[in-house]
C-alpha positions in Angstrom: 111.6 102.0 98.9 109.0 104.3 100.2 111.5 106.4 102.3 113.7 106.6 99.2 110.7 107.7 97.0 109.6 110.3 99.5 112.9 112.0 99.2 114.8 111.2 102.5 117.6 109.1 103.5 117.2 105.8 105.3 117.8 106.0 109.1 118.7 103.3 111.5 116.2 100.6 112.0 116.2 101.0 115.9 115.4 104.6 115.8 111.9 105.6 116.8 110.0 108.9 116.5 108.7 111.0 119.3 105.1 111.2 118.0 103.0 108.8 116.1 100.9 111.5 114.3 101.7 114.9 112.8 99.5 117.6 111.3 99.9 120.6 109.1 97.7 123.7 109.3 97.8 127.3 108.3 96.3 129.8 105.9 98.2 128.1 103.1 96.1 124.9 103.7 92.5 124.3 102.8 91.0 124.6 106.3 93.2 127.5 107.2 94.1 127.9 110.9 91.4 125.7 112.2 93.3 123.4 114.6 90.6 120.8 114.5 90.8 120.4 110.6 94.5 120.1 109.9 96.1 118.2 107.2 97.3 114.8 108.6 100.8 113.7 107.3 101.6 110.1 106.6 103.8 108.4 109.2 106.4 106.6 107.1 108.4 105.2 110.1 111.6 106.1 111.9 110.1 109.3 113.2 109.6 110.7 109.7 106.2 112.0 108.1 105.4 112.7 104.6 103.0 115.2 102.9 102.3 115.6 99.1 99.7 118.2 98.5 98.7 121.6 97.0 99.5 124.6 99.1 98.3 128.1 98.5 100.7 131.1 98.9 100.6 131.7 102.8 101.9 130.5 106.1 101.8 127.2 107.9 103.1 125.2 110.8 102.8 121.7 112.4 100.9 120.3 115.4 101.5 116.8 116.8 98.3 116.6 118.4 94.9 117.7 116.6 93.1 120.7 118.3 96.1 121.4 120.7 98.0 124.7 120.2 100.2 123.6 122.9 101.6 120.9 120.5 103.0 123.4 118.0 106.1 122.8 115.9 107.5 125.6 113.8 110.8 127.1 112.6 112.6 129.5 114.9 111.3 132.7 113.3 108.1 134.3 112.0 107.2 133.7 108.3 110.4 131.9 107.4 110.4 131.3 103.6 110.7 127.5 102.7 113.8 126.6 100.6 113.7 123.8 98.3 116.0 120.7 98.7 117.4 122.0 101.9 117.0 120.7 105.5 115.3 123.5 107.6 115.3 123.4 111.4 112.0 123.1 113.4 111.4 123.0 117.2 108.6 122.6 119.7 106.9 125.9 120.3 103.9 125.6 122.5 101.4 128.4 121.7 103.9 130.1 119.7 103.2 132.3 116.5 106.2 131.3 114.3 105.5 129.7 111.0 106.8 128.8 107.5 105.8 130.9 104.4 105.1 129.2 101.1 105.7 132.2 98.6 103.7 130.9 95.7 100.8 128.4 95.2 101.7 125.0 93.9 102.3 121.4 94.7 104.8 120.7 97.3 106.4 117.4 99.0 107.5 117.9 102.5 109.2 115.5 104.9 109.3 116.1 108.5 112.1 114.2 110.4 111.2 114.4 114.2 114.4 112.6 115.1 116.6 115.5 114.2 113.8 118.1 114.1 114.2 119.1 110.4 112.0 119.3 107.4 112.6 119.2 103.7 110.8 120.7 100.8 110.5 120.1 97.1 108.6 120.9 94.1 107.5 118.2 91.7 109.7 117.4 88.8 106.9 116.8 86.3 103.1 116.8 86.3 100.4 115.2 84.2 97.4 117.0 82.8 94.6 116.4 80.3 91.4 114.1 80.1 93.6 110.8 80.7 94.6 112.4 84.1 92.3 114.7 86.0 91.3 116.9 83.1 92.8 120.1 81.5 94.1 122.5 84.0 96.8 123.7 86.2 97.1 124.2 90.0 95.6 121.4 92.1 94.0 119.6 89.2 97.6 118.4 88.1 98.9 115.1 89.0 102.3 115.8 90.6 105.4 113.6 90.0 108.3 114.0 92.5 111.9 113.0 92.1 113.7 110.8 94.7 117.0 111.7 96.3 119.0 110.4 93.3 117.1 112.5 90.9 115.1 109.5 89.4 111.6 110.3 88.4 109.0 107.6 88.2 105.2 107.4 88.8 102.6 104.6 89.1 98.9 105.4 89.0 95.8 105.3 87.1 95.1 106.9 83.7 91.9 107.1 81.7 91.5 107.0 78.0 92.4 110.3 76.3 95.1 112.9 75.7 97.9 113.4 78.2 100.2 116.4 78.5 103.6 116.5 80.8 104.3 119.7 82.5 107.6 120.6 83.8 109.2 123.3 86.1 107.0 122.8 89.1 103.8 122.4 87.0 103.0 126.1 87.4 102.5 126.8 83.7 101.7 125.3 80.4 105.3 125.8 79.2 107.8 124.5 79.7 106.5 121.0 79.1 107.3 117.6 77.5 105.4 116.9 74.2 105.0 113.7 72.1 107.2 113.6 69.1 104.1 113.6 66.8 100.5 114.1 66.9 98.5 111.2 68.5 101.6 109.1 69.8 99.9 106.2 71.6 101.2 105.8 75.1 101.5 101.9 74.9 103.8 99.8 76.7 107.6 100.2 75.8 109.9 103.3 75.2 108.7 106.6 73.9 110.6 109.9 73.1 109.7 113.2 74.8 110.4 116.5 73.3 111.1 119.5 75.5 109.1 122.5 74.7 109.4 126.0 76.0 106.6 127.2 73.6 103.5 125.9 71.8 104.9 127.3 68.6 108.2 126.7 66.7 109.0 129.0 63.8 105.2 129.8 63.7 104.1 126.1 63.7 102.0 124.6 66.4 104.0 121.7 68.0 102.0 121.0 71.2 101.6 117.4 70.5 99.9 115.2 73.2 100.2 111.6 74.1 97.1 109.5 73.6 96.3 106.9 76.4 94.5 104.0 74.6 92.8 102.4 77.6 92.1 102.9 81.3 94.4 101.1 83.8 97.4 101.3 85.9 100.6 102.9 84.3 104.2 103.2 85.3 106.1 105.9 83.8 109.9 105.9 84.1 111.6 109.0 82.8 115.1 108.8 81.3 117.6 111.5 81.6 118.8 114.0 84.2 116.7 116.1 86.4 117.3 119.5 84.8 115.8 121.8 82.5 115.2 119.8 79.2 117.2 116.9 80.5 114.6 114.1 80.0 114.9 112.4 76.6 112.4 109.6 77.0 110.0 107.6 79.0 109.6 103.9 79.5 105.9 102.8 80.0 104.5 99.7 81.7 100.8 99.1 81.7 98.5 97.0 84.0 94.8 96.2 84.3 92.5 98.8 85.9 92.4 98.0 89.6 89.3 96.3 90.9 87.8 96.7 94.5 86.1 93.2 94.4 86.9 91.5 97.5 89.1 94.4 98.7 87.0 95.4 101.7 86.9 92.5 104.3 84.6 93.3 107.2 81.8 91.8 109.2 78.3 91.8 107.5 76.4 95.0 108.1 75.8 98.6 107.1 78.7 101.0 106.7 79.3 104.7 106.2 82.0 105.5 103.4 83.2 108.9 102.5 86.3 110.7 100.9 88.2 113.3 102.7 89.5 116.7 101.1 90.9 116.3 97.6 89.7 112.6 97.8 93.1 111.5 99.2 91.8 109.0 101.7 88.7 106.8 102.1 87.1 106.7 105.5 84.9 103.7 106.5 83.1 103.0 109.6 80.2 100.8 110.5 76.7 102.3 111.4 77.1 103.1 115.1 75.3 101.4 118.0 75.7 104.3 120.1 75.6 108.0 119.1 76.4 111.3 120.9 76.3 114.9 119.9 78.3 117.6 121.4 81.5 119.8 121.3 83.8 117.4 123.1 83.6 114.0 124.9 83.0 115.8 128.2 80.3 118.0 126.6 77.9 115.8 124.9 74.5 114.1 125.0 73.9 110.6 124.1 71.0 110.2 121.4 68.8 107.2 122.2 68.5 104.5 119.5 65.0 103.6 118.6 65.6 100.8 116.1 69.5 100.2 115.9 69.6 102.5 112.9 67.8 105.5 114.0 68.8 108.0 116.9 67.1 111.0 118.6 67.3 113.0 121.7 66.3 116.5 123.1 69.4 118.5 123.4 70.3 122.1 124.4 72.3 123.6 121.7 73.9 127.0 121.6 74.5 129.4 118.8 78.2 130.1 118.0 79.0 126.5 119.2 80.4 123.8 116.8 78.8 120.4 117.2 79.7 117.0 116.0 78.5 113.5 116.3 80.5 110.7 117.9 80.4 107.2 118.6 82.6 107.2 121.7 83.0 110.2 124.2 86.3 108.6 125.4 87.8 108.9 122.0 85.8 111.8 120.6 88.0 113.2 118.0 89.0 109.7 116.4 85.3 108.5 116.5 83.7 111.7 115.1 81.1 111.7 112.4 80.9 115.2 110.6 79.6 117.1 107.7 81.7 118.2 104.7 81.0 121.8 105.5 79.6 123.8 108.5 75.8 123.0 108.4 72.7 124.5 109.9 71.0 121.6 111.7 67.6 123.4 111.4 67.8 124.1 107.7 66.2 120.7 106.8 67.3 117.1 106.7 71.0 116.6 105.4 72.8 113.7 104.3 76.5 115.3 104.7 77.5 112.9 107.6 80.8 111.1 107.2 83.1 109.0 109.4 85.9 111.4 109.8 86.8 114.6 111.9 85.4 117.1 109.4 83.5 120.4 109.8 80.7 121.0 112.2 76.9 121.4 112.8 75.6 124.7 114.1 72.1 126.1 115.3 70.8 129.7 114.6 69.8 130.3 118.3 70.2 128.9 121.8 67.6 126.5 122.8 66.2 122.9 123.0 66.3 121.0 119.8 64.8 117.6 118.9 67.9 116.0 117.0 67.2 113.0 114.8 69.7 110.7 113.0 68.6 108.0 110.5 70.9 105.4 109.0 68.2 103.2 107.5 68.2 104.7 104.1 70.9 104.7 101.4 72.3 107.9 103.0 72.2 109.1 106.4 69.9 111.8 107.3 70.3 114.2 110.3 68.1 117.1 111.3 67.0 119.2 114.3 63.7 120.8 115.2 63.4 123.7 117.6 61.0 123.2 120.5 59.3 126.3 122.1 58.8 124.7 125.6 55.7 125.3 127.7 56.4 126.4 131.3 53.5 124.2 132.4 53.2 120.5 133.0 50.2 120.2 130.7 50.8 121.1 127.1 47.8 122.2 125.1 46.5 119.2 123.0 48.6 116.6 124.8 47.1 113.3 125.8 49.4 113.1 128.9 50.5 115.4 131.8 53.7 115.5 133.8 53.8 116.5 137.4 56.3 116.4 140.4 55.6 115.7 144.0 58.0 115.0 146.7 60.9 114.9 144.3 59.2 112.3 142.2 58.4 113.0 138.5 55.3 111.1 137.3 53.5 111.0 133.8 49.7 110.5 133.7 48.1 109.2 130.6 49.2 106.4 127.9 52.4 106.9 126.0 55.0 104.8 124.2 58.4 106.6 124.9 59.7 108.9 127.6 62.9 110.7 128.1 63.8 113.2 130.9 66.8 115.6 130.3 68.5 118.1 132.6 69.4 121.7 131.5 72.8 120.5 130.0 70.9 118.1 127.8 71.8 115.0 129.5 69.2 112.3 129.6 68.5 111.3 133.4 65.6 109.0 133.1 63.7 107.0 130.4 60.7 105.9 132.6 58.4 107.2 135.1 57.8 107.5 138.0 61.4 108.5 138.8 63.2 110.5 141.4 64.7 114.0 140.4 66.7 116.5 142.4 66.0 120.3 142.3 66.4 122.1 139.0 64.8 122.4 135.5 64.0 119.4 133.3 62.8 118.9 129.8 60.4 115.9 129.5 59.8 114.4 126.1 56.7 112.2 126.1 56.3 110.8 122.4 56.0 113.8 120.4 55.0 116.2 123.5 57.7 118.3 125.2 57.3 119.6 128.8 59.6 121.9 130.8 59.3 121.1 134.5 60.7 123.1 137.5 61.6 121.1 140.6 61.9 123.1 143.8 
């Protein structure tokens, strides 16, 4: 049924796709040509991938591996304009510059078939707008309704109490549309007439009648007629109770991070981590030491111009990333925009050592970084301790509670003293004191 509603034909049950994941990116998408922030398509089986979304006018292509331009998939041409309801060929083009071109902004459904290397595009048949949907508006605020391969138009989803208008012709303008036959027609269960309108006025009389949704809940709208201009003559309505999340989340007791991705299409959930790292990749990261199971900190050398993320597993960095919802300066103050998904990045204004802190103990996570101007001597002014090295052994004199020794890459190499160290430069954090030590 999902394959049919997506607008593709069923394929043999024994067929299998070449890739379990597929991504969409380009200047027509929200994140642009950022290979680390592509739109992920839905794997609907048999090597096919579905994406319903709002595309700006512009170019786009596909990747079957996030962050890898060598995994590019595109048409055999540059800026190939998309054509509706027609199979268009694609091929693997590592590091190629070819792309599709969407000529005008609007909602679009695309289905990529990796078995025969083709893609099919279609515009929505109808769209819902008004307070009962996502509010009055055009563009990305419209709820699109797509037809299946047989021209059937059916939609199931949530509506709120309020007025509802049904847009037509790709949902790009207020008219043409389908109106209620009279003002205040209550969209209750059963059959309703729809009136095709190409103007808000007829013979000088305002006829832009809306439907009135009487209660919030789940609605199924099944449109009757042919998929052509003015071809629908009615809609059958079925209603259901408003969905409840009670008991829908089954997991071990504990604290969890929850976030919505772009356009609120997907919920991301992850347990508060037991281990945490900051870096640009799994091979370029520093572990943040856990102090209480819900708070983490480390001294890390961060560079201006680099894009940092948090992750719970260096071996699976991208899929275990915790990211902000926009590029965020870590030094601007504590921020709570931390979510369990591969989103945007953390940045710093200058190269240097930073005391990075992440705290999950509150109602929202808090992450911040404080710059340290390091002293070149082992005795920091006002410190109750001193650090020294003799014969390759680093020692700390004085009373302290916590110790961490980091190399120039920001990796923690020791958490107790005395400890043996090789030649090089080290940052030693003793409680709130920071020392820079040169070992020769």
